[in-house]
C-alpha positions as CSV (number, residue, x, y, z in Angstrom):
1,M,100.5,118.2,96.3
2,K,98.1,115.3,96.1
3,K,99.5,112.0,94.9
4,S,98.3,110.6,91.6
5,E,95.6,108.0,92.4
6,V,95.7,104.5,90.7
7,Y,92.7,102.3,91.1
8,I,93.5,98.6,91.1
9,F,90.6,96.3,90.1
10,D,90.3,92.9,91.8
11,T,87.9,90.4,90.3
12,S,85.3,91.3,92.8
13,A,85.1,94.8,91.4
14,F,83.9,93.4,88.1
15,L,81.7,90.7,89.6
16,S,79.8,93.2,91.8
17,G,77.7,94.4,88.9
18,K,77.7,97.9,90.5
19,P,78.3,101.0,88.4
20,L,81.8,102.2,89.3
21,N,82.9,105.8,88.4
22,F,86.5,106.9,88.5
23,E,86.9,110.1,86.6
24,N,90.2,111.0,88.2
25,G,93.0,108.5,88.4
26,K,94.4,105.6,86.4
27,L,92.7,102.2,86.2
28,V,94.8,99.0,86.4
29,T,94.2,95.3,86.7
30,T,96.1,92.1,86.1
31,Q,95.9,89.3,83.5
32,G,94.9,87.0,86.4
33,V,91.8,89.0,86.9
34,L,90.9,88.9,83.2
35,N,91.4,85.1,83.3
36,E,88.9,84.8,86.1
37,L,86.2,86.5,84.0
38,K,84.0,84.4,81.7
39,P,84.5,85.6,78.1
40,G,81.3,87.1,76.7
41,G,79.6,87.3,80.1
42,R,78.3,90.4,81.8
43,D,81.5,90.8,84.0
44,Y,83.7,90.4,80.9
45,R,81.7,93.1,79.1
46,S,82.1,95.3,82.2
47,F,85.9,94.7,81.9
48,E,85.8,95.7,78.2
49,L,83.9,98.9,79.1
50,F,86.5,99.9,81.6
51,K,89.2,99.0,79.1
52,E,87.7,101.5,76.7
53,R,87.8,104.1,79.5
54,G,91.6,103.5,80.0
55,L,91.9,100.4,82.1
56,V,95.3,98.9,81.6
57,V,96.3,95.2,82.2
58,F,99.6,95.3,84.1
59,E,101.9,92.5,85.3
60,P,103.9,92.9,88.4
61,N,107.7,92.3,88.4
62,K,109.3,89.3,90.1
63,A,111.0,91.4,92.8
64,S,107.8,93.0,94.1
65,K,106.0,89.6,94.0
66,Q,108.8,88.1,96.2
67,K,108.5,91.0,98.7
68,I,104.7,90.6,98.8
69,L,105.0,86.8,99.4
70,K,107.4,87.4,102.3
71,I,104.9,89.9,103.9
72,I,102.0,87.5,103.2
73,S,103.8,84.7,104.9
74,K,104.3,86.9,108.0
75,T,100.6,87.8,108.1
76,G,99.7,84.1,107.7
77,D,97.5,84.8,104.7
78,L,99.5,82.7,102.2
79,D,97.0,79.9,101.8
80,R,94.1,82.4,101.8
81,L,95.3,84.3,98.7
82,S,95.3,83.2,95.1
83,E,98.1,83.9,92.5
84,T,95.8,86.7,91.2
85,D,95.5,88.2,94.7
86,V,99.3,88.2,95.0
87,E,99.5,90.0,91.6
88,I,97.0,92.6,92.8
89,L,99.0,93.3,96.0
90,S,102.3,93.3,94.1
91,I,101.0,95.9,91.6
92,A,99.8,98.1,94.5
93,Y,103.2,97.8,96.2
94,E,105.0,98.8,93.0
95,I,102.6,101.8,92.5
96,K,103.2,102.9,96.1
97,E,107.0,102.6,95.6
98,E,106.7,104.9,92.6
99,G,105.2,107.6,94.9
100,K,101.6,107.2,93.6
101,E,98.5,106.5,95.6
102,P,97.2,102.9,95.0
103,I,93.7,102.1,95.9
104,I,92.7,98.4,95.7
105,L,89.0,97.8,94.8
106,T,88.2,94.5,96.5
107,D,85.8,92.6,98.8
108,D,88.5,90.1,99.6
109,Y,89.2,90.2,103.3
110,S,92.7,88.7,103.0
111,I,93.7,91.3,100.4
112,Q,92.4,94.0,102.8
113,N,94.3,92.4,105.7
114,V,97.6,92.5,103.8
115,A,96.9,96.0,102.4
116,E,96.5,97.2,106.0
117,T,99.9,95.8,106.8
118,L,101.4,97.5,103.8
119,K,99.5,100.8,104.6
120,I,97.8,100.6,101.1
121,K,94.3,102.0,100.7
122,Y,91.5,99.8,99.6
123,E,87.8,100.3,98.9
124,N,85.1,97.7,99.3
125,I,82.4,97.1,96.7
126,N,79.6,94.9,98.1
127,Q,80.9,93.7,101.5
128,F,81.8,95.6,104.6
129,K,85.5,96.5,105.0
130,I,87.5,94.7,107.6
131,T,87.5,96.2,111.1
132,K,90.5,94.3,112.5
133,K,93.9,93.3,111.0
134,F,94.7,89.7,111.8
135,K,97.9,87.7,112.0
136,W,97.3,84.0,111.4
137,I,99.3,81.0,112.6
138,C,98.9,77.2,112.4
139,R,97.9,75.2,115.4
140,C,97.9,71.4,115.6
141,R,94.4,70.0,116.2
142,G,95.9,67.1,118.1
143,C,98.7,68.3,120.5
144,G,98.0,72.1,120.3
145,K,101.5,73.1,119.2
146,R,101.6,76.4,117.4
147,F,103.6,77.2,114.2
148,K,104.5,80.6,112.8
149,S,105.0,79.2,109.3
150,D,102.5,77.3,107.3
151,V,102.5,73.6,108.3
152,K,99.9,71.2,106.9
153,N,100.6,68.4,109.4
154,C,102.2,68.6,112.8
155,P,105.8,67.2,112.8
156,I,105.3,66.1,116.4
157,C,102.1,64.1,116.3
158,G,101.2,64.1,112.6
159,T,97.7,65.6,113.0
160,E,96.4,68.2,110.5
161,T,96.9,71.8,111.6
162,K,94.3,74.6,111.6
163,K,94.7,78.3,111.0
164,I,93.9,80.4,114.1
165,V,94.3,84.1,114.8
166,S,97.4,84.8,116.9
167,S,96.9,88.6,117.1
168,E,94.4,91.2,116.1
169,E,94.6,94.9,115.9
170,S,91.6,97.2,115.5
171,I,91.5,99.4,112.4
172,K,90.7,103.0,112.8
């Protein structure tokens, strides 16, 4: 039996301007996405059209957000993702836990990176999909020390750190 598909709209799905057609499956987004759209603009009107077709604005629960934040800190994408991005991933996680098939509609590479880690499907809109899954760490620009957690300034020499790829894995 095929799982019930749920399409989760990131802001980039509305900003793309592309006609999107999802006859089978539920349509979901977050209040954060709605807040990123300019009221009365073309993208907002696209949102309203999808709302008429059944798009539901959904808010994730705190427990799923906490789980997602832990995973994001392990992948090193924490400072690359907005609060809205975390909401999108949290909703996808909740839907997957319910036994349904979440599909995130996004061009955001960091969302795609975390979705790969969670084994959650995603579809691109305007950009190419990611071809590799990355794990990011911080490295001091001065002394070169590496940190697994997000560190803005090196505690050893005080120099600002930079995000670098610590490992990458090809996506099939």
